[in-house]
C-alpha beads as a LAMMPS data file, in Angstrom:
LAMMPS data file: protein, C-alpha beads

103 atoms
102 bonds

1 atom types
1 bond types

-500.0 500.0 xlo xhi
-500.0 500.0 ylo yhi
-500.0 500.0 zlo zhi

Masses

1 110.0

Atoms # bond

1 1 1 -0.388 -0.076 -0.206
2 1 1 1.486 3.319 -1.326
3 1 1 1.256 6.821 -0.007
4 1 1 0.661 9.082 -2.466
5 1 1 -0.309 12.416 -2.275
6 1 1 -3.254 13.307 -3.051
7 1 1 -4.192 15.889 -5.746
8 1 1 -5.783 18.803 -5.537
9 1 1 -7.694 21.178 -8.107
10 1 1 -6.697 24.369 -8.521
11 1 1 -10.908 25.900 -9.476
12 1 1 -9.445 28.991 -11.970
13 1 1 -12.409 30.694 -10.863
14 1 1 -10.613 30.749 -7.086
15 1 1 -7.906 33.483 -7.548
16 1 1 -9.385 34.990 -10.613
17 1 1 -7.931 38.630 -10.298
18 1 1 -10.967 40.874 -10.162
19 1 1 -10.784 42.648 -14.264
20 1 1 -12.946 44.443 -15.767
21 1 1 -12.431 44.708 -19.851
22 1 1 -8.354 43.320 -18.932
23 1 1 -7.093 45.912 -16.079
24 1 1 -8.402 46.595 -12.935
25 1 1 -11.429 47.188 -11.503
26 1 1 -12.044 49.949 -9.369
27 1 1 -8.770 52.447 -11.559
28 1 1 -11.990 51.792 -14.451
29 1 1 -15.519 53.195 -13.587
30 1 1 -13.052 55.557 -11.895
31 1 1 -12.377 57.061 -15.321
32 1 1 -15.835 55.968 -17.345
33 1 1 -16.654 58.703 -14.618
34 1 1 -14.352 61.053 -14.671
35 1 1 -14.738 60.187 -18.689
36 1 1 -18.700 60.576 -18.479
37 1 1 -17.792 63.836 -16.365
38 1 1 -16.054 65.957 -18.520
39 1 1 -19.304 64.984 -21.352
40 1 1 -21.377 66.148 -18.603
41 1 1 -19.268 69.325 -17.976
42 1 1 -19.365 69.705 -22.222
43 1 1 -22.715 68.486 -22.968
44 1 1 -21.733 69.350 -26.907
45 1 1 -19.820 67.158 -29.461
46 1 1 -15.565 68.384 -28.587
47 1 1 -16.622 67.185 -24.940
48 1 1 -17.766 64.434 -25.989
49 1 1 -15.402 63.593 -27.765
50 1 1 -12.220 64.764 -24.619
51 1 1 -14.316 61.777 -22.908
52 1 1 -14.161 59.225 -25.124
53 1 1 -10.169 59.820 -26.127
54 1 1 -10.115 59.870 -22.439
55 1 1 -11.248 56.493 -22.110
56 1 1 -9.816 55.567 -24.916
57 1 1 -5.782 56.608 -23.528
58 1 1 -6.548 56.028 -19.763
59 1 1 -7.918 52.570 -21.152
60 1 1 -4.316 51.821 -22.639
61 1 1 -2.502 52.841 -20.040
62 1 1 -4.978 50.601 -16.808
63 1 1 -4.495 46.490 -19.287
64 1 1 -0.768 48.066 -19.938
65 1 1 -0.727 48.458 -15.634
66 1 1 -2.596 45.062 -15.703
67 1 1 -0.736 43.329 -17.602
68 1 1 2.686 44.631 -15.734
69 1 1 0.656 43.492 -13.040
70 1 1 -2.492 41.820 -11.996
71 1 1 -3.366 44.712 -8.336
72 1 1 -1.124 47.203 -8.867
73 1 1 -2.105 49.927 -7.456
74 1 1 -4.040 47.769 -4.646
75 1 1 0.046 47.201 -4.009
76 1 1 0.504 51.470 -5.104
77 1 1 -1.750 52.510 -2.545
78 1 1 -0.517 50.390 -0.036
79 1 1 3.122 52.477 -0.830
80 1 1 0.935 55.523 -0.213
81 1 1 -0.445 54.372 3.256
82 1 1 3.727 53.584 3.901
83 1 1 5.783 56.320 6.592
84 1 1 8.523 57.627 5.626
85 1 1 10.258 56.598 8.530
86 1 1 8.999 54.116 11.123
87 1 1 11.256 55.655 14.113
88 1 1 14.048 52.168 16.053
89 1 1 12.007 51.487 19.244
90 1 1 10.922 48.283 22.047
91 1 1 8.040 47.476 23.391
92 1 1 7.728 47.258 27.173
93 1 1 7.530 43.969 27.572
94 1 1 11.641 43.172 25.812
95 1 1 14.056 42.467 28.771
96 1 1 16.230 45.856 27.820
97 1 1 13.310 48.077 28.666
98 1 1 14.098 48.062 32.690
99 1 1 15.400 51.894 33.808
100 1 1 19.165 51.002 34.596
101 1 1 19.390 53.497 36.734
102 1 1 17.475 52.071 39.513
103 1 1 19.407 49.179 39.157

Bonds

1 1 1 2
2 1 2 3
3 1 3 4
4 1 4 5
5 1 5 6
6 1 6 7
7 1 7 8
8 1 8 9
9 1 9 10
10 1 10 11
11 1 11 12
12 1 12 13
13 1 13 14
14 1 14 15
15 1 15 16
16 1 16 17
17 1 17 18
18 1 18 19
19 1 19 20
20 1 20 21
21 1 21 22
22 1 22 23
23 1 23 24
24 1 24 25
25 1 25 26
26 1 26 27
27 1 27 28
28 1 28 29
29 1 29 30
30 1 30 31
31 1 31 32
32 1 32 33
33 1 33 34
34 1 34 35
35 1 35 36
36 1 36 37
37 1 37 38
38 1 38 39
39 1 39 40
40 1 40 41
41 1 41 42
42 1 42 43
43 1 43 44
44 1 44 45
45 1 45 46
46 1 46 47
47 1 47 48
48 1 48 49
49 1 49 50
50 1 50 51
51 1 51 52
52 1 52 53
53 1 53 54
54 1 54 55
55 1 55 56
56 1 56 57
57 1 57 58
58 1 58 59
59 1 59 60
60 1 60 61
61 1 61 62
62 1 62 63
63 1 63 64
64 1 64 65
65 1 65 66
66 1 66 67
67 1 67 68
68 1 68 69
69 1 69 70
70 1 70 71
71 1 71 72
72 1 72 73
73 1 73 74
74 1 74 75
75 1 75 76
76 1 76 77
77 1 77 78
78 1 78 79
79 1 79 80
80 1 80 81
81 1 81 82
82 1 82 83
83 1 83 84
84 1 84 85
85 1 85 86
86 1 86 87
87 1 87 88
88 1 88 89
89 1 89 90
90 1 90 91
91 1 91 92
92 1 92 93
93 1 93 94
94 1 94 95
95 1 95 96
96 1 96 97
97 1 97 98
98 1 98 99
99 1 99 100
100 1 100 101
101 1 101 102
102 1 102 103
């Protein structure tokens, strides 16, 4: 009786990234909202043309970002939340945190 490792299939739908039209979902929705606002602010053919141009060029950039890294915007957002400098400090439970002058 041999004990072989069990093979469990990993379904692609369980770890697929949340993309819309080849780019990340949130930036695509923000881009669509921005281009819609540009079109509605102009209310003429030039405003509509600028909105379409903005949407097409923005989708081109967002698709390139998604090809480079499927979670680029989330990584950038976490990076932007990091502080520039974290000062060194020990916890109150470490051995070196007792007051050395009292001993």
